[in-house]
BAFI-3210 file (N, C-alpha, C; in Angstrom, 3 decimals, decimal comma, padded with zeros to 6 digits):
// residues 223
n [1|2|3|4|5|6|7|8|9|10|11|12|13|14|15|16|17|18|19|20|21|22|23|24|25|26|27|28|29|30|31|32|33|34|35|36|37|38|39|40|41|42|43|44|45|46|47|48|49|50|51|52|53|54|55|56|57|58|59|60|61|62|63|64|65|66|67|68|69|70|71|72|73|74|75|76|77|78|79|80|81|82|83|84|85|86|87|88|89|90|91|92|93|94|95|96|97|98|99|100|101|102|103|104|105|106|107|108|109|110|111|112|113|114|115|116|117|118|119|120|121|122|123|124|125|126|127|128|129|130|131|132|133|134|135|136|137|138|139|140|141|142|143|144|145|146|147|148|149|150|151|152|153|154|155|156|157|158|159|160|161|162|163|164|165|166|167|168|169|170|171|172|173|174|175|176|177|178|179|180|181|182|183|184|185|186|187|188|189|190|191|192|193|194|195|196|197|198|199|200|201|202|203|204|205|206|207|208|209|210|211|212|213|214|215|216|217|218|219|220|221|222|223]
n.u [010,102|010,782|010,739|007,934|006,181|006,899|006,429|003,356|002,572|003,267|002,109|-000,860|-000,697|-000,046|-003,379|-004,735|-004,157|-004,505|-007,777|-008,029|-006,923|-008,568|-011,239|-010,443|-009,925|-007,874|-007,231|-008,249|-010,358|-008,995|-010,265|-013,379|-012,407|-009,595|-008,790|-009,454|-008,070|-005,729|-006,689|-006,480|-003,618|-000,853|-000,227|001,343|-000,669|-002,926|-004,968|-003,829|-005,676|-007,255|-004,885|-004,587|-007,124|-007,855|-006,289|-004,895|-002,348|-002,852|-001,410|000,656|003,595|003,136|003,011|004,156|006,012|005,902|003,035|002,880|005,131|003,635|001,580|003,108|004,096|001,415|001,512|002,984|003,982|003,531|006,547|008,006|008,057|010,926|011,410|011,559|009,307|008,101|005,918|006,350|008,210|008,016|006,206|007,371|009,638|013,055|014,583|012,142|010,795|010,785|009,241|006,887|005,380|003,399|004,088|002,426|001,504|001,238|000,766|000,247|000,302|-000,691|000,081|-000,944|-003,083|-004,755|-005,137|-005,411|-003,141|-002,862|000,352|002,016|000,323|000,552|003,548|003,958|002,219|003,911|006,305|008,166|011,670|015,365|014,671|014,101|014,129|012,108|012,211|010,022|012,007|014,105|014,266|013,755|016,498|017,993|018,812|019,355|017,652|015,416|014,125|013,555|012,090|009,601|008,862|007,751|005,355|004,750|003,513|001,674|-001,748|-005,218|-006,076|-003,236|-004,512|-006,144|-007,366|-005,036|-004,054|-000,229|000,130|-001,576|-001,036|-000,008|-002,181|-002,858|-001,568|-001,663|-004,206|-006,481|-005,299|-006,094|-009,042|-009,541|-008,839|-010,698|-012,878|-012,265|-013,729|-015,895|-016,515|-018,119|-018,154|-015,030|-015,291|-017,111|-015,803|-012,989|-014,660|-015,941|-013,057|-012,789|-013,805|-013,801|-011,458|-011,947|-011,839|-011,206|-011,211|-010,128|-009,932|-007,557|-005,851|-005,339|-004,451|-002,197|-000,790|-000,288|001,350|003,522|004,416|004,918|007,327|008,794|009,088|010,470|013,250]
n.v [031,448|032,205|030,480|029,230|031,123|031,327|027,524|028,065|029,438|028,241|026,151|027,299|027,788|026,092|024,477|026,326|025,595|023,291|023,099|024,370|023,489|020,717|021,941|022,573|020,350|019,038|017,585|014,075|011,703|008,364|006,048|004,118|002,971|002,888|001,296|-001,206|-001,586|-002,423|-004,600|-007,319|-007,592|-008,891|-008,949|-010,644|-012,209|-011,014|-009,081|-006,036|-003,879|-004,558|-004,115|-001,272|000,154|-000,555|-001,546|000,436|001,664|002,916|004,330|007,356|008,464|006,305|003,326|004,308|004,030|001,179|000,244|001,921|000,438|-001,326|-000,779|000,528|-002,375|-002,866|-001,034|-000,752|001,113|002,977|005,014|004,775|006,876|008,230|010,377|013,594|015,408|018,663|019,276|016,895|017,514|019,356|018,565|016,656|016,119|016,255|013,608|012,276|013,153|011,564|010,037|008,020|007,417|007,178|008,184|008,554|009,277|012,172|012,913|012,195|009,597|009,094|007,129|007,798|009,330|008,329|009,788|010,891|013,360|016,043|016,101|018,924|020,120|018,681|018,807|021,808|021,909|020,096|020,457|018,930|017,263|016,156|014,265|011,359|008,947|006,291|003,458|001,051|-000,883|000,012|-000,905|-003,589|-004,279|-003,672|-005,018|-008,810|-009,964|-007,656|-008,464|-011,211|-010,485|-008,906|-010,038|-012,228|-011,624|-010,139|-012,264|-013,981|-014,757|-015,361|-017,590|-019,103|-019,254|-020,824|-023,948|-026,402|-024,906|-023,176|-021,518|-021,269|-023,116|-020,594|-018,980|-019,805|-017,770|-015,357|-014,822|-015,581|-013,340|-011,134|-011,367|-011,096|-008,670|-007,191|-008,003|-007,215|-004,575|-001,920|-001,125|-001,987|-002,565|-003,690|-006,129|-007,037|-007,173|-008,757|-010,527|-011,135|-012,096|-014,343|-016,282|-016,315|-017,233|-019,807|-020,105|-021,939|-022,172|-024,456|-026,342|-025,312|-025,050|-027,939|-028,785|-027,207|-028,488|-031,534|-030,114|-029,872|-032,448|-033,674|-031,974|-033,086|-035,374|-035,345|-035,166]
n.w [019,025|016,590|014,770|015,416|014,509|011,754|010,913|011,655|010,091|007,101|007,325|007,001|004,884|003,495|004,032|002,741|000,061|000,002|-000,037|-001,814|-004,058|-004,127|-004,332|-007,068|-008,396|-008,477|-006,722|-005,575|-003,892|-004,112|-006,537|-007,547|-009,893|-009,945|-007,269|-007,981|-010,142|-008,704|-007,063|-008,257|-008,251|-005,767|-002,073|000,637|000,514|000,679|-001,667|-003,164|-002,815|-000,553|001,143|001,499|001,380|004,140|005,673|006,593|008,706|011,891|013,856|013,212|012,107|009,505|007,502|005,191|003,402|002,653|001,937|-000,223|-001,450|-002,248|-004,230|-006,509|-007,060|-008,810|-010,916|-014,283|-014,963|-012,622|-011,390|-008,328|-005,437|-002,758|-000,277|001,792|003,256|003,542|005,475|007,263|008,064|009,937|011,974|012,611|013,114|011,365|011,103|011,161|008,620|006,526|003,555|001,056|-001,847|-004,936|-008,126|-011,077|-014,590|-014,778|-012,142|-008,748|-006,184|-003,176|-000,384|002,280|002,380|000,382|-001,972|-004,760|-006,396|-008,651|-010,074|-009,940|-008,130|-005,979|-005,410|-004,906|-002,453|-000,596|-000,642|-001,324|-000,595|-001,621|-002,527|-004,794|-007,659|-008,810|-011,468|-012,727|-013,853|-013,499|-010,110|-010,541|-011,732|-010,094|-007,949|-007,466|-005,286|-004,489|-007,839|-007,602|-005,719|-006,762|-009,247|-007,898|-006,935|-009,556|-010,686|-008,826|-008,581|-008,179|-008,569|-007,551|-004,378|-004,274|-003,594|-003,571|-004,447|-004,911|-002,893|-000,788|001,704|002,620|003,823|006,481|008,035|007,813|007,170|009,769|011,269|009,950|009,662|012,290|012,634|010,965|012,231|014,640|014,325|013,142|010,424|007,720|005,198|005,511|006,097|004,491|002,310|002,308|003,717|000,457|-000,972|000,722|-000,079|-002,981|-002,856|-002,105|001,002|003,907|007,209|009,375|006,777|005,461|007,227|007,917|005,761|005,722|007,634|006,194|004,415|006,115|006,815|004,545|004,190|005,930|006,045|003,659|004,331]
ca.u [009,248|010,026|009,801|006,671|005,578|006,605|006,061|002,333|002,178|003,565|000,644|-001,744|-001,116|-000,739|-004,714|-005,379|-003,554|-005,613|-008,311|-008,030|-006,819|-009,918|-012,065|-010,018|-010,091|-006,141|-006,804|-009,106|-009,933|-009,081|-011,585|-013,164|-011,511|-007,807|-008,756|-010,168|-006,830|-004,909|-007,380|-005,562|-002,322|-001,853|000,292|001,204|-002,009|-004,207|-005,379|-003,327|-006,525|-007,567|-004,162|-004,613|-008,804|-008,593|-005,210|-003,965|-001,830|-003,514|-000,521|001,700|003,492|002,835|003,974|003,950|006,930|005,743|002,391|003,727|005,722|002,572|000,870|003,907|003,903|000,559|001,175|004,090|004,398|004,360|007,659|008,385|009,158|011,186|011,555|011,657|008,281|008,107|004,328|006,474|009,610|007,594|005,296|007,753|011,358|013,849|014,233|010,812|010,203|010,888|007,957|006,624|004,842|004,015|004,064|002,111|000,992|001,234|-000,247|000,677|-000,646|-000,832|-000,921|-001,233|-003,899|-005,915|-005,991|-004,698|-002,504|-001,739|002,057|002,439|000,028|001,480|005,246|003,904|001,638|004,522|007,512|009,655|013,233|016,105|013,968|014,690|012,918|012,302|011,315|009,752|012,893|015,462|013,427|014,555|017,751|018,840|019,239|018,636|016,201|014,259|014,042|012,963|010,096|009,007|008,461|006,838|004,746|003,103|003,280|000,592|-002,608|-006,129|-005,501|-001,949|-004,621|-006,936|-007,767|-003,790|-003,096|001,139|000,388|-002,221|-000,562|000,333|-003,132|-002,735|-000,943|-002,295|-005,989|-006,903|-005,062|-007,028|-010,182|-009,976|-008,612|-012,304|-014,342|-012,664|-013,641|-017,280|-015,946|-018,747|-017,540|-013,713|-015,914|-017,733|-014,773|-012,800|-016,146|-015,753|-012,084|-012,206|-015,313|-013,258|-009,844|-012,760|-011,018|-011,624|-009,756|-010,253|-008,830|-006,489|-004,792|-004,849|-003,118|-000,048|000,019|000,320|002,921|004,578|004,755|005,794|008,937|009,557|009,669|011,990|014,496]
ca.v [032,607|032,873|028,714|029,091|031,994|030,109|026,471|028,549|030,619|027,131|025,174|028,097|027,990|024,335|024,613|027,128|025,368|021,655|023,818|025,087|021,575|019,973|022,642|022,754|018,738|018,650|016,222|013,450|010,390|007,110|005,805|002,644|001,764|002,552|000,308|-002,697|-001,891|-002,809|-005,953|-008,196|-007,737|-009,172|-009,100|-011,100|-013,277|-010,308|-007,714|-004,472|-003,032|-004,432|-003,702|000,233|000,991|-001,228|-001,792|001,479|001,918|003,951|005,469|008,245|008,265|004,927|002,583|004,452|002,881|-000,456|000,927|002,728|-000,161|-002,263|-000,079|000,169|-003,373|-002,397|-000,012|-000,777|002,406|003,881|005,702|004,750|008,066|009,134|011,938|013,836|015,741|019,761|018,961|015,461|017,721|020,536|017,820|015,225|016,486|015,870|012,209|011,571|013,602|010,592|009,618|007,543|007,665|006,576|009,072|008,143|010,041|013,005|012,800|011,688|009,003|009,380|005,861|007,289|009,897|007,599|010,527|012,056|014,534|016,783|016,356|020,493|020,601|017,935|019,221|023,253|021,715|019,320|020,830|017,207|017,123|014,590|012,949|010,065|008,295|004,004|002,590|-000,727|-001,500|000,144|-001,447|-005,231|-004,457|-002,867|-006,259|-010,048|-009,957|-006,956|-009,090|-011,861|-010,477|-007,760|-011,632|-013,091|-010,060|-009,722|-013,525|-014,452|-014,674|-015,902|-019,479|-019,924|-019,133|-021,784|-025,177|-027,305|-023,917|-022,881|-020,208|-021,830|-022,526|-019,048|-018,636|-019,723|-017,199|-013,685|-014,892|-015,452|-012,451|-009,999|-011,318|-010,565|-007,237|-006,756|-008,525|-006,452|-002,877|-001,497|-001,083|-003,229|-002,101|-004,270|-007,427|-007,611|-006,759|-009,496|-012,244|-011,561|-012,199|-015,336|-017,173|-016,445|-018,034|-021,160|-020,752|-022,639|-022,070|-025,591|-027,212|-025,164|-025,239|-029,333|-028,690|-026,554|-029,508|-032,010|-030,116|-029,896|-033,874|-033,897|-031,428|-033,925|-037,284|-035,685|-034,966]
ca.w [018,552|014,797|014,305|015,787|013,313|010,472|011,174|011,568|007,894|006,368|007,546|007,387|003,400|003,037|003,949|001,758|-001,667|-000,283|-000,640|-003,766|-004,640|-003,927|-005,185|-008,614|-009,141|-008,553|-005,553|-005,669|-003,987|-005,150|-007,495|-007,886|-010,861|-009,084|-005,784|-009,042|-010,500|-007,169|-006,180|-009,112|-007,578|-004,316|-001,492|001,764|000,863|000,142|-002,833|-002,408|-002,827|000,863|002,004|001,149|001,600|005,010|006,447|006,816|010,333|012,940|014,469|012,576|010,450|009,154|006,915|003,799|002,043|002,148|000,968|-001,857|-002,666|-003,026|-005,145|-007,055|-008,424|-009,631|-012,598|-014,563|-015,696|-012,012|-010,363|-006,732|-005,165|-001,924|-000,047|002,820|003,323|004,390|006,355|008,643|009,134|010,937|012,653|013,185|013,231|010,652|011,159|010,589|007,351|005,071|002,758|000,147|-002,508|-006,554|-009,580|-012,862|-016,012|-014,370|-011,013|-007,512|-005,551|-001,428|000,139|003,332|002,765|-000,377|-001,949|-006,054|-006,560|-009,943|-009,463|-009,563|-006,669|-004,958|-005,041|-004,478|-001,065|000,119|-001,050|-000,884|-000,901|-001,128|-004,227|-005,310|-007,842|-009,453|-012,218|-012,624|-015,312|-011,882|-009,112|-010,809|-011,905|-008,530|-007,119|-007,127|-004,511|-006,004|-008,625|-007,786|-004,961|-008,363|-010,367|-007,401|-006,623|-010,333|-011,040|-008,289|-009,238|-007,828|-008,328|-006,498|-003,299|-004,591|-002,629|-004,068|-004,963|-004,844|-002,339|-000,325|002,927|003,397|004,250|007,551|008,671|007,608|007,332|010,807|011,814|009,201|009,981|013,738|012,546|010,674|013,535|015,688|013,655|012,752|009,023|007,328|004,452|005,205|006,684|003,387|001,005|002,679|003,129|-001,119|-001,538|001,025|-000,619|-003,938|-002,700|-001,090|002,131|004,750|007,822|009,497|005,805|005,515|008,465|007,757|004,177|005,979|008,439|005,841|003,496|006,955|006,899|003,452|004,174|006,933|005,227|002,475|005,097]
c.u [008,670|010,128|008,385|005,708|005,479|006,034|004,246|001,702|002,657|002,150|-000,732|-002,077|-000,832|-002,478|-005,143|-004,777|-004,125|-006,861|-008,595|-007,887|-007,615|-010,839|-012,078|-009,975|-008,688|-006,113|-008,306|-008,973|-009,465|-010,284|-011,484|-012,493|-009,519|-007,659|-009,166|-009,035|-005,750|-005,247|-006,951|-003,810|-001,899|-000,202|000,354|-000,230|-003,083|-004,321|-004,612|-004,754|-007,264|-006,424|-004,523|-005,903|-008,699|-007,700|-004,143|-003,999|-002,583|-002,533|000,750|002,462|003,587|003,488|004,395|005,139|006,895|004,430|002,818|004,060|004,668|001,544|001,945|004,322|002,331|000,510|002,870|004,721|004,724|005,976|007,401|009,388|009,472|011,813|011,291|010,422|008,177|007,406|004,898|007,459|009,256|006,450|006,308|009,167|012,257|014,280|013,387|009,949|010,209|008,790|008,350|005,526|004,635|003,758|003,181|000,735|000,587|000,498|000,750|-000,079|-000,142|-001,284|-000,949|-002,665|-005,119|-005,913|-004,503|-004,705|-002,217|-000,763|002,332|001,291|000,197|003,006|004,580|003,349|002,811|005,980|009,084|010,699|013,863|015,190|014,549|013,687|012,948|012,043|010,841|011,112|014,177|015,733|014,485|015,172|018,497|019,644|018,907|017,425|015,052|013,872|013,124|011,397|009,414|007,985|007,332|005,672|003,464|002,691|002,424|-000,364|-003,638|-006,149|-004,761|-002,999|-005,593|-006,659|-006,853|-003,160|-000,803|001,450|-000,704|-002,383|-000,177|-000,461|-003,490|-002,640|-001,867|-003,668|-006,928|-006,918|-005,552|-008,670|-010,070|-009,766|-009,729|-013,129|-014,025|-013,492|-015,268|-017,244|-017,082|-018,588|-016,230|-014,817|-016,446|-016,955|-014,196|-013,717|-015,639|-014,284|-011,960|-013,627|-014,723|-012,173|-010,792|-011,989|-012,271|-010,485|-009,176|-009,160|-007,789|-005,729|-004,655|-003,833|-002,070|000,057|000,379|001,761|003,984|005,161|005,312|007,286|009,644|010,022|010,677|013,530|015,210]
c.v [032,293|031,763|028,732|029,937|031,055|028,780|027,141|028,996|029,346|026,391|025,669|028,249|026,774|024,356|025,006|026,258|023,590|021,994|024,178|023,864|020,812|020,439|023,079|021,175|018,654|017,757|016,146|012,625|009,220|006,538|004,267|001,998|001,874|001,288|-001,007|-002,769|-002,508|-004,549|-006,836|-008,599|-008,058|-009,490|-009,652|-011,712|-012,680|-009,269|-006,451|-003,695|-003,159|-003,278|-001,866|000,729|000,077|-001,264|-000,783|001,659|002,796|005,057|006,376|008,121|006,782|004,330|003,083|004,118|001,567|-000,182|001,515|002,077|-001,612|-001,613|000,127|-000,931|-003,240|-001,811|-000,525|000,381|003,412|003,696|005,455|005,585|008,256|009,766|012,466|015,109|017,338|019,694|018,495|016,383|018,805|019,611|016,658|015,896|015,948|014,293|011,553|012,106|013,148|010,368|008,817|007,498|006,990|007,654|008,227|009,119|011,421|014,012|011,634|011,134|008,756|007,971|006,143|008,376|009,392|008,837|011,138|012,951|014,870|016,777|017,888|020,831|019,832|018,319|020,940|022,798|020,882|019,617|019,805|017,577|015,845|013,768|012,284|009,100|006,673|003,984|001,821|-000,951|-001,709|-000,339|-003,170|-005,442|-004,494|-004,219|-007,507|-010,709|-008,868|-007,479|-010,119|-011,490|-009,447|-009,506|-012,363|-012,505|-010,334|-010,954|-014,385|-013,970|-015,773|-017,066|-019,946|-019,652|-020,513|-023,253|-026,181|-026,093|-023,469|-022,454|-021,041|-021,857|-020,954|-018,188|-018,166|-018,909|-015,785|-013,921|-014,095|-014,081|-010,808|-010,082|-011,027|-009,248|-006,609|-006,691|-007,153|-004,837|-002,792|-001,307|-002,698|-003,332|-003,434|-005,708|-007,813|-007,859|-008,362|-010,909|-012,895|-012,457|-014,236|-016,335|-017,297|-017,388|-019,900|-021,274|-021,281|-023,235|-023,265|-026,596|-027,056|-024,826|-027,212|-029,571|-028,446|-027,930|-030,873|-031,601|-029,550|-031,413|-034,327|-033,256|-032,258|-034,988|-037,264|-035,468|-035,996]
c.w [016,917|014,252|014,008|014,419|012,224|010,124|011,036|009,945|007,306|006,540|007,043|005,688|002,241|003,254|003,062|000,583|-001,383|-000,746|-001,938|-004,619|-005,177|-004,897|-006,746|-009,566|-008,924|-007,506|-005,521|-004,711|-004,524|-005,104|-007,520|-008,942|-010,592|-008,199|-007,200|-009,558|-009,809|-007,235|-007,388|-008,705|-005,926|-003,219|000,236|001,945|000,087|-001,001|-002,608|-002,449|-001,455|001,876|002,035|001,766|003,505|006,107|006,871|008,123|010,956|013,232|013,289|013,128|010,356|008,354|005,641|002,481|002,094|001,792|-000,120|-002,903|-003,337|-004,193|-006,556|-008,085|-008,779|-010,569|-012,883|-015,064|-014,556|-011,115|-008,902|-006,887|-003,446|-002,142|001,329|002,609|004,128|005,834|007,890|008,794|010,313|012,532|013,419|013,686|011,680|010,420|011,019|009,708|006,108|004,898|001,593|-000,715|-004,110|-007,282|-010,501|-013,558|-015,592|-012,895|-009,714|-006,783|-004,054|-000,690|001,827|003,643|001,955|-001,297|-003,434|-006,035|-008,143|-008,878|-009,275|-007,999|-005,614|-003,634|-004,289|-002,776|-000,185|000,364|-000,267|-001,463|-000,996|-001,701|-004,828|-006,342|-008,957|-010,392|-011,962|-012,644|-014,082|-010,682|-009,599|-011,017|-010,880|-007,948|-007,435|-007,055|-005,142|-006,952|-008,946|-006,426|-006,259|-009,108|-009,338|-007,068|-008,028|-010,834|-010,521|-008,668|-008,274|-007,258|-007,508|-004,822|-003,250|-003,312|-003,993|-004,895|-004,505|-003,570|-001,180|000,696|003,667|004,424|005,977|008,727|009,245|008,047|008,469|011,076|011,030|009,533|011,550|013,725|012,040|011,717|014,115|015,682|013,590|011,097|008,717|005,978|004,037|005,538|005,546|001,929|001,010|002,856|001,847|-001,464|-000,774|000,331|-002,391|-004,051|-002,097|000,323|003,121|005,750|008,656|008,247|005,488|006,647|008,303|006,415|004,464|006,775|007,385|005,192|004,842|006,996|005,967|003,620|005,286|006,496|004,433|002,897|005,459]
res [x|x|x|x|x|x|x|x|x|x|x|x|x|x|x|x|x|x|x|x|x|x|x|x|x|x|x|x|x|x|x|x|x|x|x|x|x|x|x|x|x|x|x|x|x|x|x|x|x|x|x|x|x|x|x|x|x|x|x|x|x|x|x|x|x|x|x|x|x|x|x|x|x|x|x|x|x|x|x|x|x|x|x|x|x|x|x|x|x|x|x|x|x|x|x|x|x|x|x|x|x|x|x|x|x|x|x|x|x|x|x|x|x|x|x|x|x|x|x|x|x|x|x|x|x|x|x|x|x|x|x|x|x|x|x|x|x|x|x|x|x|x|x|x|x|x|x|x|x|x|x|x|x|x|x|x|x|x|x|x|x|x|x|x|x|x|x|x|x|x|x|x|x|x|x|x|x|x|x|x|x|x|x|x|x|x|x|x|x|x|x|x|x|x|x|x|x|x|x|x|x|x|x|x|x|x|x|x|x|x|x|x|x|x|x|x|x|x|x|x|x|x|x]
***
């Protein structure tokens, strides 16, 4: 009973702090400029902006570790943060309290809520603990696999997905899946933005599949 009372008090206070943060302008949605900056970094064949806006996991807790990492790749001065949040602990238990976000220029960017918080406000509301922070240099120097992954992401650009681009064949798996998700939903902005991206990279499902087959034939011939 005491635990339920304590939990209720925490969530009541959290709601008040959230409202105050919104009213004070310390909590705001990701804006167009932020999404535009993320649109020039590509993960799994898609701009990070599309991942963030439209491919948010439906079932909680979401893939916040992956999504925060995607944002981290977009901004060289960002800090990748991992920690246990008090609200998640009370909702799902200590084993499911882990969360990931990024911090930059005095703000916390939450990949699940798609909100930017003033850092002090975020910590006051969610009371993160067991917090670890990783800069870009620390991430790169951690191990060779991190360095290779990071360099591949930041060195990938739109031209890599154009016909004859080095990652063109990668589209064959990811794009039909994302198209199916878009068509199954009702978000017209998702469909419009996805189609705009596919037009930019001159995507044609049949030609791309044919190109992938040619690449496989070339590999076999080299064996």
